[in-house]
BAFI-3210 file (N, C-alpha, C; in Angstrom, 3 decimals, decimal comma, padded with zeros to 6 digits):
// residues 267
n [1|2|3|4|5|6|7|8|9|10|11|12|13|14|15|16|17|18|19|20|21|22|23|24|25|26|27|28|29|30|31|32|33|34|35|36|37|38|39|40|41|42|43|44|45|46|47|48|49|50|51|52|53|54|55|56|57|58|59|60|61|62|63|64|65|66|67|68|69|70|71|72|73|74|75|76|77|78|79|80|81|82|83|84|85|86|87|88|89|90|91|92|93|94|95|96|97|98|99|100|101|102|103|104|105|106|107|108|109|110|111|112|113|114|115|116|117|118|119|120|121|122|123|124|125|126|127|128|129|130|131|132|133|134|135|136|137|138|139|140|141|142|143|144|145|146|147|148|149|150|151|152|153|154|155|156|157|158|159|160|161|162|163|164|165|166|167|168|169|170|171|172|173|174|175|176|177|178|179|180|181|182|183|184|185|186|187|188|189|190|191|192|193|194|195|196|197|198|199|200|201|202|203|204|205|206|207|208|209|210|211|212|213|214|215|216|217|218|219|220|221|222|223|224|225|226|227|228|229|230|231|232|233|234|235|236|237|238|239|240|241|242|243|244|245|246|247|248|249|250|251|252|253|254|255|256|257|258|259|260|261|262|263|264|265|266|267]
n.u [018,940|020,388|020,835|022,104|024,345|027,099|030,263|032,416|035,717|037,610|036,454|036,466|035,681|036,003|037,608|036,709|035,147|033,121|031,914|030,972|029,104|027,230|026,492|025,295|023,052|021,660|021,158|019,469|017,364|016,569|015,781|013,732|011,783|011,413|010,268|008,276|007,026|006,812|007,598|009,873|011,918|012,481|015,689|018,374|021,073|024,622|026,777|029,158|028,480|026,772|028,642|030,302|028,496|027,959|030,503|030,842|028,576|028,944|031,178|030,343|028,295|029,455|030,411|028,008|026,661|028,069|028,031|025,677|022,515|019,528|017,089|017,927|019,172|017,011|015,279|016,720|016,803|014,065|013,446|014,502|016,928|019,135|022,409|023,959|023,121|022,071|019,379|016,007|014,449|011,677|010,596|011,512|010,197|007,546|007,489|008,088|005,952|003,821|004,488|004,777|003,598|005,490|007,105|009,305|011,086|012,748|015,948|017,984|020,358|021,939|019,415|018,002|018,128|015,551|013,751|014,166|013,350|010,647|009,703|010,177|008,239|005,969|006,189|007,855|010,832|013,573|015,723|018,821|019,876|022,141|025,510|028,577|032,001|033,877|036,642|037,249|035,624|034,873|034,549|032,836|032,186|029,727|026,265|025,166|023,538|024,292|024,677|022,057|020,237|021,366|022,171|020,084|017,466|016,688|015,917|013,426|011,538|010,625|008,027|008,298|010,571|009,941|007,925|009,406|011,123|009,290|008,360|010,624|010,635|008,158|008,654|010,756|009,720|008,573|010,553|012,671|015,701|017,694|016,549|016,454|019,113|019,532|017,852|019,162|021,586|020,695|019,628|022,045|023,674|022,038|020,394|022,202|024,678|024,239|024,378|023,334|022,319|022,171|021,274|023,290|025,413|027,109|025,606|025,220|023,205|023,110|022,917|025,156|027,254|026,621|026,741|029,357|032,301|034,776|034,014|032,466|034,376|036,024|034,279|033,931|036,402|039,196|039,636|037,519|035,118|032,455|029,376|026,565|023,400|022,404|020,002|020,231|022,963|023,568|022,097|023,530|026,031|028,501|029,523|031,784|031,546|033,390|035,326|036,343|034,231|034,772|033,321|030,553|027,129|025,086|021,954|019,560|017,371|015,022|012,558|013,195|014,693|012,696|011,030|012,733|012,986|010,366|010,415|011,567|009,888|007,710|004,802]
n.v [027,031|023,911|021,211|018,849|017,301|019,318|019,806|022,201|022,497|022,738|021,728|020,283|017,506|016,507|014,430|012,290|009,455|008,071|010,177|011,798|010,094|009,968|012,661|012,849|011,262|012,750|014,957|013,957|013,097|015,454|017,142|015,614|015,558|018,250|019,183|017,263|015,834|017,685|017,883|017,373|014,588|011,737|011,201|008,979|009,472|008,928|007,709|008,989|011,321|012,520|013,002|014,907|016,997|017,415|018,324|020,736|022,108|022,323|023,954|026,273|027,036|028,120|030,532|031,675|032,190|034,328|036,264|036,303|037,619|038,327|037,441|035,362|033,594|032,938|031,791|029,630|028,043|027,542|026,181|023,726|022,334|019,612|019,023|016,879|015,301|015,155|017,123|016,357|017,661|017,568|017,481|019,987|021,618|021,181|022,390|025,116|025,668|025,474|027,604|030,150|029,705|029,034|027,082|024,280|023,343|020,766|021,185|020,587|021,775|024,953|027,204|029,065|032,623|033,870|031,775|030,981|033,332|033,302|031,143|032,154|034,155|032,796|031,976|029,838|028,073|027,014|024,291|022,627|019,089|017,812|017,315|019,013|018,201|015,885|016,314|018,885|020,382|022,975|024,538|025,207|025,182|025,689|026,237|024,185|021,764|022,684|025,427|026,129|025,206|025,705|028,323|029,756|028,992|029,378|032,196|032,332|031,541|033,786|036,173|038,699|038,438|036,306|037,543|039,542|038,103|037,036|039,381|040,073|038,057|038,653|041,205|040,656|038,869|039,692|041,134|042,843|042,113|043,931|044,929|042,494|041,969|043,938|043,079|040,700|041,669|043,060|040,901|039,529|041,357|041,774|039,424|037,320|038,373|040,212|042,600|043,657|046,220|045,863|047,040|048,961|047,415|045,615|042,863|039,580|038,550|037,527|034,689|033,636|034,368|033,310|030,622|029,987|029,617|030,929|033,180|034,546|035,234|036,821|038,935|040,649|041,710|043,974|043,951|044,409|046,616|048,156|049,494|051,808|050,658|051,478|051,790|052,547|052,497|049,812|048,337|049,008|048,037|045,787|042,359|039,674|036,380|034,515|035,133|036,209|038,578|041,953|044,229|045,209|045,710|047,231|047,175|049,135|047,794|045,042|045,869|048,304|047,409|045,899|047,898|049,268|047,389|047,381|049,735|049,122|047,608|047,367|049,236]
n.w [-049,767|-048,992|-051,238|-050,900|-048,493|-047,800|-046,663|-045,225|-046,583|-044,542|-042,309|-039,068|-039,119|-041,671|-042,653|-041,366|-041,781|-040,387|-038,970|-041,055|-042,329|-040,236|-040,185|-042,676|-042,296|-040,416|-042,017|-044,035|-042,414|-041,077|-043,265|-044,391|-042,303|-041,850|-044,262|-045,022|-042,750|-040,694|-038,049|-035,257|-035,274|-033,043|-031,699|-031,387|-029,549|-029,215|-026,573|-026,791|-028,133|-026,195|-024,258|-025,484|-025,672|-022,915|-022,047|-023,498|-022,585|-019,784|-019,658|-020,980|-019,249|-016,894|-017,907|-018,841|-016,434|-015,438|-017,485|-019,212|-020,153|-018,170|-019,217|-020,833|-018,943|-017,228|-019,067|-019,934|-017,615|-017,218|-019,486|-019,068|-019,731|-019,823|-018,595|-019,071|-021,060|-024,498|-025,740|-026,841|-029,582|-029,951|-027,349|-026,322|-028,116|-027,406|-024,875|-025,457|-027,049|-025,303|-023,621|-025,138|-027,621|-029,531|-031,940|-032,698|-035,533|-037,278|-038,862|-041,704|-042,064|-042,741|-043,737|-046,461|-046,137|-046,698|-046,490|-043,839|-042,419|-043,193|-041,617|-039,057|-039,042|-038,549|-036,032|-035,748|-035,063|-036,772|-036,165|-035,881|-035,516|-035,386|-034,156|-033,499|-034,472|-032,480|-032,125|-031,864|-029,811|-028,994|-031,187|-034,204|-037,704|-038,651|-037,811|-035,187|-033,010|-030,514|-030,896|-031,878|-029,882|-027,230|-027,748|-029,054|-028,185|-025,256|-024,716|-025,979|-024,190|-023,074|-023,336|-024,644|-026,160|-027,868|-029,348|-030,560|-032,229|-033,993|-035,181|-036,657|-038,490|-039,901|-040,888|-042,729|-044,627|-046,989|-048,155|-050,588|-052,413|-051,627|-049,250|-047,832|-047,252|-045,337|-043,272|-042,683|-041,710|-039,472|-038,011|-037,553|-036,017|-033,845|-032,918|-033,233|-032,293|-030,315|-027,560|-024,302|-022,052|-018,619|-015,588|-015,794|-016,732|-019,200|-020,741|-022,237|-025,035|-027,527|-029,737|-031,134|-029,573|-027,051|-027,450|-027,756|-026,162|-026,699|-028,228|-026,345|-024,454|-026,031|-026,875|-024,756|-024,355|-024,828|-027,553|-029,028|-030,446|-028,945|-029,387|-028,905|-029,977|-033,183|-035,510|-038,359|-038,738|-038,106|-040,132|-042,272|-042,056|-042,883|-042,294|-041,270|-041,206|-040,701|-038,887|-035,546|-034,083|-034,609|-033,995|-032,057|-031,061|-028,619|-026,865|-024,957|-023,945|-024,407|-025,307|-026,469|-028,640|-029,955|-030,762|-032,544|-034,525|-035,525|-036,894|-039,246|-040,569|-043,274|-043,806]
ca.u [018,771|021,234|020,170|022,788|025,275|028,327|031,033|033,582|036,965|038,443|035,651|037,247|035,305|036,020|038,295|036,196|034,080|032,010|031,162|030,272|027,986|026,250|025,943|024,365|021,814|020,959|020,780|018,293|016,254|016,158|015,123|012,453|010,840|011,010|009,408|007,169|006,327|006,539|007,901|011,300|011,988|013,233|017,009|019,217|022,408|025,537|027,465|030,207|027,863|026,340|029,867|030,648|027,454|028,230|031,804|030,592|027,504|029,460|032,136|029,554|027,525|030,209|030,433|026,659|026,239|028,709|027,811|024,452|021,393|018,566|016,076|018,520|019,365|015,693|014,754|017,539|016,325|012,640|013,367|014,854|017,988|020,013|023,777|024,666|022,413|021,542|017,939|015,145|013,779|010,204|010,379|011,682|009,124|006,271|007,628|007,980|004,547|002,967|004,868|004,389|003,169|006,621|007,254|010,569|011,049|014,168|016,622|019,105|021,509|021,550|018,317|018,098|017,547|014,161|012,998|014,291|012,466|009,280|009,396|010,055|007,040|004,920|006,618|008,610|012,304|014,253|016,911|019,530|019,913|023,475|026,535|029,997|033,000|034,455|038,062|037,398|034,291|034,671|034,560|032,113|032,112|028,320|025,330|024,836|022,571|024,811|024,406|020,666|019,543|021,897|022,260|018,790|016,090|016,255|015,180|012,045|010,611|010,168|007,041|008,641|011,542|009,185|007,244|010,495|011,573|008,226|008,371|011,700|010,154|007,111|009,316|011,576|009,186|008,203|011,582|013,420|017,062|018,374|016,010|016,784|020,439|019,419|017,323|020,197|022,509|019,954|019,618|023,416|024,163|021,181|020,049|023,381|025,808|023,742|024,618|022,201|022,577|021,331|021,793|024,518|026,443|026,859|025,367|025,129|022,034|023,255|023,168|026,453|028,117|026,297|027,061|030,769|033,217|035,736|033,328|032,058|035,589|036,462|033,341|034,096|037,747|039,552|039,810|036,177|034,468|031,084|028,663|025,111|022,659|021,857|019,446|020,743|024,386|023,492|021,634|024,442|027,306|028,744|030,219|032,507|031,167|034,515|036,299|035,785|033,635|035,520|032,324|029,287|026,225|024,280|020,720|019,211|016,318|014,428|011,477|013,782|015,054|011,479|010,504|013,600|012,603|009,095|010,710|012,078|008,727|006,872|003,327]
ca.v [025,719|022,870|019,990|017,739|017,657|019,837|020,340|023,064|021,683|022,847|021,220|019,242|016,108|016,307|013,195|011,196|008,809|007,769|011,410|012,227|009,281|010,439|013,900|012,552|010,675|013,911|015,835|013,306|013,068|016,870|017,645|014,907|015,922|019,571|019,370|016,301|015,498|018,953|017,882|016,873|013,179|011,332|010,817|008,227|009,936|007,990|008,124|009,935|012,614|013,059|013,411|016,169|017,975|017,695|019,091|022,050|022,672|022,686|025,053|027,459|027,470|029,058|031,887|032,186|032,724|035,604|037,271|036,165|038,439|037,695|036,676|034,095|032,631|032,430|030,887|028,361|027,266|027,103|025,237|022,435|021,644|018,752|019,298|015,596|014,486|015,871|017,175|015,989|018,833|017,438|017,870|021,424|022,289|021,164|023,408|026,427|025,761|025,732|028,857|031,313|029,390|028,921|025,679|023,968|022,523|020,344|021,731|019,787|022,687|026,364|027,524|030,415|033,716|034,154|030,624|031,104|034,405|032,854|030,300|033,022|034,940|031,901|031,565|028,554|028,213|025,834|023,948|021,433|018,059|017,237|017,805|019,357|017,091|015,796|016,582|020,320|020,645|024,381|025,187|024,606|026,132|025,820|026,121|022,827|021,752|023,527|026,859|026,418|024,995|026,471|029,797|030,492|028,648|029,830|033,477|032,174|031,336|035,129|036,620|039,805|037,957|035,533|038,490|040,293|037,245|036,921|040,597|040,037|037,244|039,397|042,283|040,194|037,842|040,241|042,052|042,603|041,624|044,990|044,875|041,311|042,183|044,764|042,195|039,739|042,425|043,269|039,607|039,189|042,194|041,756|038,078|036,425|038,911|041,381|042,815|044,425|046,860|045,485|047,698|049,654|046,471|044,870|041,456|038,983|037,840|037,005|033,256|033,350|034,582|032,486|029,179|029,884|030,103|031,844|034,428|035,225|035,870|037,818|040,069|041,591|042,106|045,261|043,738|044,588|047,917|047,998|050,731|051,787|050,232|052,526|051,015|052,872|051,992|048,379|047,737|049,411|047,526|044,395|041,480|038,537|035,262|033,510|035,565|036,765|039,825|043,178|045,314|044,690|046,825|046,918|047,776|049,412|046,946|044,361|046,740|049,244|046,623|045,562|049,209|049,565|046,424|047,876|050,910|048,572|046,880|048,160|049,338]
ca.w [-049,203|-049,530|-051,767|-050,351|-047,459|-048,266|-045,529|-045,522|-046,631|-043,281|-041,249|-038,328|-039,352|-043,055|-042,995|-040,500|-042,554|-039,483|-038,670|-042,303|-042,442|-039,257|-040,638|-043,852|-041,692|-039,819|-043,177|-044,599|-041,332|-040,840|-044,439|-044,509|-041,247|-042,043|-045,531|-045,220|-041,539|-039,958|-036,597|-035,064|-034,941|-031,860|-032,112|-030,424|-029,496|-028,647|-025,332|-027,169|-028,501|-024,977|-023,556|-026,096|-025,187|-021,484|-021,996|-023,996|-021,726|-018,505|-019,863|-021,313|-018,081|-016,030|-018,539|-018,779|-015,092|-015,261|-018,505|-019,959|-019,648|-017,317|-020,000|-021,231|-017,851|-016,786|-020,162|-019,880|-016,397|-017,425|-020,605|-018,498|-020,466|-019,025|-018,974|-019,310|-022,182|-025,619|-025,689|-027,928|-030,090|-029,770|-026,000|-026,263|-028,873|-026,606|-023,833|-026,027|-027,502|-024,063|-023,107|-025,958|-028,959|-030,482|-032,326|-033,317|-036,775|-037,535|-040,094|-042,076|-042,098|-043,011|-044,686|-047,091|-045,256|-046,919|-045,981|-042,439|-041,949|-043,313|-040,490|-037,871|-039,060|-038,014|-034,653|-035,904|-035,062|-037,312|-035,368|-036,297|-034,456|-035,376|-033,241|-034,038|-034,377|-031,180|-032,065|-031,543|-029,264|-028,738|-032,501|-035,327|-038,828|-039,064|-036,711|-034,805|-032,004|-029,477|-031,282|-032,048|-028,678|-026,121|-028,052|-029,536|-027,635|-023,985|-024,631|-026,480|-023,096|-022,707|-024,346|-025,469|-027,136|-028,865|-030,243|-031,216|-033,296|-034,976|-035,919|-037,643|-039,643|-040,573|-041,601|-043,824|-045,561|-048,331|-048,534|-051,845|-052,111|-050,816|-047,925|-047,191|-046,710|-044,183|-042,254|-042,340|-040,838|-038,172|-037,299|-037,152|-034,939|-032,645|-032,515|-033,163|-031,585|-029,548|-026,196|-023,721|-020,779|-017,453|-014,394|-016,205|-017,035|-020,456|-020,702|-023,617|-025,353|-028,929|-029,703|-031,639|-028,463|-025,949|-027,782|-027,980|-025,088|-027,261|-028,596|-025,106|-023,881|-026,951|-027,040|-023,599|-024,290|-025,427|-028,916|-029,698|-030,375|-028,535|-029,644|-028,735|-031,194|-034,055|-036,623|-039,639|-038,770|-038,141|-041,414|-043,354|-041,644|-043,276|-041,305|-041,790|-040,269|-040,584|-037,867|-034,346|-034,431|-034,074|-033,755|-031,549|-030,623|-027,354|-026,740|-023,530|-023,476|-025,553|-025,744|-027,383|-029,887|-030,613|-031,417|-033,717|-035,525|-036,125|-037,849|-040,536|-041,151|-044,152|-043,525]
c.u [019,710|020,448|020,848|023,877|026,603|029,084|032,138|034,833|037,788|037,617|036,463|036,881|035,393|036,649|037,774|034,962|032,882|031,159|030,390|029,028|026,832|025,661|024,995|023,076|020,975|020,425|019,484|017,128|015,689|015,277|013,751|011,432|010,468|009,977|008,231|006,384|005,999|006,756|009,335|011,184|012,766|014,633|017,741|020,652|023,329|026,095|028,503|029,593|027,312|027,573|030,318|029,786|027,716|029,505|031,467|029,601|028,091|030,432|031,429|028,791|028,146|030,235|029,030|026,280|026,890|028,228|026,531|023,335|020,332|017,567|016,632|018,652|018,041|015,076|015,459|017,060|014,960|012,556|013,792|015,930|018,917|021,476|024,488|024,158|021,797|020,011|017,285|014,352|012,215|009,791|010,470|010,570|007,836|006,334|007,466|006,541|003,583|003,224|004,344|004,025|004,263|006,846|008,641|010,356|012,532|014,636|017,822|020,459|021,060|020,449|018,650|017,562|016,047|013,389|013,012|013,379|010,987|008,834|009,230|008,742|005,787|005,161|007,167|010,032|012,943|015,474|017,502|019,589|021,363|024,439|027,883|030,865|033,727|035,921|038,290|036,024|033,940|034,544|033,568|031,994|030,721|027,444|025,022|023,801|022,961|024,403|022,819|019,898|020,080|022,001|020,937|017,554|015,741|015,493|013,704|011,087|010,089|009,210|007,523|009,709|010,881|008,435|008,226|010,906|010,538|008,182|009,442|011,253|009,110|007,740|010,115|010,876|008,812|009,344|012,197|014,851|017,833|017,895|016,353|018,178|020,379|018,802|018,400|021,273|021,917|019,973|020,985|023,812|023,270|020,964|021,247|024,509|025,439|024,188|023,478|022,723|021,607|021,959|023,179|025,661|026,076|026,701|025,082|023,742|022,127|023,632|024,535|027,447|027,893|026,558|028,566|031,589|034,197|035,200|032,919|033,291|036,071|035,588|033,446|035,501|038,007|039,842|038,578|035,712|033,016|030,428|027,191|024,438|022,128|021,361|020,077|022,240|024,387|023,183|022,578|025,891|027,489|029,461|030,835|032,253|032,269|035,505|035,627|035,370|034,357|034,560|031,067|028,399|025,448|023,049|020,412|018,158|015,763|013,238|011,995|014,082|013,755|010,945|011,403|013,285|011,293|009,369|011,018|010,979|007,929|005,410|002,487]
c.v [024,699|021,674|018,718|018,238|018,150|020,406|021,199|022,152|021,742|022,381|020,159|017,758|015,707|014,942|012,018|010,617|008,486|009,024|011,919|011,423|009,657|011,803|013,782|012,044|011,889|014,848|015,271|013,364|014,474|017,356|016,973|015,403|017,371|019,809|018,491|016,162|016,761|018,905|017,254|015,385|012,909|010,863|010,031|008,746|008,920|008,562|009,186|011,329|013,305|013,647|014,715|017,300|018,414|018,609|020,530|022,781|023,162|023,878|026,365|027,937|028,404|030,484|032,473|032,853|034,094|036,688|037,237|037,071|037,645|036,904|035,368|033,118|032,075|031,429|029,504|027,456|026,707|026,104|023,806|021,628|020,868|019,024|018,001|014,805|015,462|015,915|016,709|017,261|018,815|017,909|019,364|022,155|022,326|022,228|024,767|026,678|026,155|027,127|030,080|030,994|029,335|027,399|025,472|023,096|022,058|020,918|020,873|020,501|024,121|026,463|028,848|031,477|033,923|032,983|030,653|032,108|034,066|032,001|031,179|033,791|034,118|031,360|030,114|028,796|026,942|025,592|022,658|020,420|017,405|017,951|018,016|018,157|017,063|016,170|018,121|020,819|022,096|025,153|024,389|025,645|026,354|025,739|024,625|022,899|022,543|024,992|027,061|026,249|025,844|028,026|030,444|030,219|029,240|031,171|033,363|031,859|032,701|035,628|037,717|039,406|037,131|036,397|039,233|039,432|037,074|038,142|040,644|039,187|037,988|040,440|041,831|039,332|038,395|041,210|041,743|042,273|042,661|045,023|043,678|041,342|043,043|043,879|041,177|040,432|042,690|041,981|039,275|039,951|042,232|040,328|037,226|037,013|040,199|041,370|043,674|045,046|046,421|046,072|048,274|048,707|045,805|043,400|040,886|038,395|037,214|035,501|032,912|033,498|033,559|030,965|029,008|030,531|031,174|033,183|035,203|035,982|037,029|039,058|041,084|042,052|043,501|045,184|044,061|046,058|047,663|049,449|050,664|051,429|051,370|051,812|051,345|052,390|050,469|047,777|048,124|048,955|046,056|043,643|040,295|037,379|034,330|033,950|036,024|038,180|041,025|044,266|044,706|045,914|046,331|047,805|048,061|048,419|046,121|045,115|047,720|048,531|046,251|046,796|049,567|048,643|046,888|048,965|050,379|047,849|047,864|048,065|048,719]
c.w [-049,826|-050,041|-051,256|-049,313|-048,102|-047,042|-046,054|-045,547|-045,375|-042,053|-040,529|-038,599|-040,803|-043,434|-042,109|-041,168|-041,667|-039,190|-039,885|-042,525|-041,471|-039,681|-041,824|-043,340|-041,090|-040,950|-043,779|-043,673|-041,157|-042,017|-044,557|-043,531|-041,372|-043,183|-045,603|-043,894|-040,750|-038,443|-036,483|-034,572|-033,611|-032,430|-031,032|-030,598|-028,779|-027,324|-025,697|-027,449|-027,173|-024,176|-024,109|-025,647|-023,789|-021,332|-022,394|-022,964|-020,426|-018,628|-020,139|-020,039|-017,175|-016,598|-018,584|-017,470|-014,819|-016,243|-019,340|-019,339|-018,923|-018,092|-020,443|-020,107|-017,299|-017,780|-020,103|-018,730|-016,677|-018,563|-020,186|-019,225|-019,548|-019,530|-019,421|-020,524|-023,245|-025,543|-026,963|-028,324|-029,877|-028,310|-025,780|-026,965|-028,056|-025,454|-024,332|-026,515|-026,349|-023,470|-023,881|-027,380|-029,963|-030,689|-032,971|-034,502|-037,004|-038,776|-040,383|-042,081|-042,247|-043,992|-045,279|-046,112|-045,437|-046,379|-044,422|-041,845|-042,091|-042,110|-039,266|-037,870|-038,619|-036,675|-034,733|-035,930|-035,623|-036,500|-035,859|-035,146|-034,435|-034,536|-033,927|-033,815|-033,037|-030,972|-031,671|-030,951|-029,083|-030,094|-033,442|-036,433|-039,270|-037,826|-036,457|-033,672|-030,788|-029,708|-031,257|-030,637|-027,480|-026,425|-028,281|-028,705|-026,248|-023,951|-025,194|-025,409|-022,513|-023,802|-025,258|-026,475|-028,239|-029,871|-031,153|-032,399|-034,428|-035,773|-036,941|-038,818|-040,511|-041,428|-042,849|-044,828|-046,885|-048,823|-049,893|-051,436|-051,281|-049,417|-047,120|-046,573|-045,455|-042,995|-041,789|-041,395|-039,463|-037,394|-036,729|-035,950|-033,771|-032,208|-032,369|-032,223|-030,760|-028,069|-025,626|-022,332|-019,734|-016,273|-014,643|-016,494|-018,340|-020,277|-022,122|-023,818|-026,827|-028,940|-030,207|-030,520|-027,399|-026,183|-028,084|-026,872|-025,561|-027,610|-027,401|-024,503|-024,670|-026,892|-025,921|-023,404|-024,955|-026,935|-029,713|-029,360|-030,041|-028,582|-029,308|-030,030|-031,929|-035,266|-037,933|-039,793|-038,921|-039,546|-042,563|-043,059|-042,036|-042,203|-041,963|-040,796|-040,011|-039,509|-036,636|-034,641|-033,777|-033,653|-033,221|-031,167|-029,464|-027,359|-025,239|-023,022|-024,702|-026,090|-026,731|-028,728|-030,646|-031,382|-032,667|-034,806|-036,268|-037,100|-039,212|-041,244|-042,051|-043,743|-044,568]
res [x|x|x|x|x|x|x|x|x|x|x|x|x|x|x|x|x|x|x|x|x|x|x|x|x|x|x|x|x|x|x|x|x|x|x|x|x|x|x|x|x|x|x|x|x|x|x|x|x|x|x|x|x|x|x|x|x|x|x|x|x|x|x|x|x|x|x|x|x|x|x|x|x|x|x|x|x|x|x|x|x|x|x|x|x|x|x|x|x|x|x|x|x|x|x|x|x|x|x|x|x|x|x|x|x|x|x|x|x|x|x|x|x|x|x|x|x|x|x|x|x|x|x|x|x|x|x|x|x|x|x|x|x|x|x|x|x|x|x|x|x|x|x|x|x|x|x|x|x|x|x|x|x|x|x|x|x|x|x|x|x|x|x|x|x|x|x|x|x|x|x|x|x|x|x|x|x|x|x|x|x|x|x|x|x|x|x|x|x|x|x|x|x|x|x|x|x|x|x|x|x|x|x|x|x|x|x|x|x|x|x|x|x|x|x|x|x|x|x|x|x|x|x|x|x|x|x|x|x|x|x|x|x|x|x|x|x|x|x|x|x|x|x|x|x|x|x|x|x|x|x|x|x|x|x|x|x|x|x|x|x|x|x|x|x|x|x]
***
């Protein structure tokens, strides 16, 4: 867990004093409401921030309609995300709570894997409220509201997916260091960069793919090796989060993935 805001030296906004101040405000607000208040605060976004959101949303939408899996597309529609205006996490949390008992908690930035999985085990999804820098709207070196909301939240409107995510949290919450690494790899290759077969066609469900136009285009190209999901191989395969992914795994169904997750959970 970060004690204070630290941006990557190569962050697009590293020399933008106004952006850094805004990020510091979101860091303070997110941490305070996560640890003390337990709910997402109302945020007043600027016209510029809404414009960045709209640009990203509209460009991703075209790719989603062609390549995203059904659970994602249905969830995105039912979640009621507006393309022209940044969403309020409190509103989305209420919709997810009414749907399958999932709650959103604000996050100031990346949480430790152990802390993150603890939240998942309670059907709580931590989400950031800050937005990437406007100079490069199609890139972010860290998870932001585009990644968390557009990437992660829509599938939570599906009961099987909500249960699957909770199972991951339950499995990882008592893991030792070696086991935690396995859970991190499983989360990476499934939840962040997973593919799924639908009617004999590969579709995307990983949040890291669905929140990035470049990653979506890359993942279906001949530059990527796509393999059937094998639990032992997945949990023993390392990854580099700083580059486009050269290796991806696909599952035949979410039920299959849920059963594979159960194999990793200690009795």
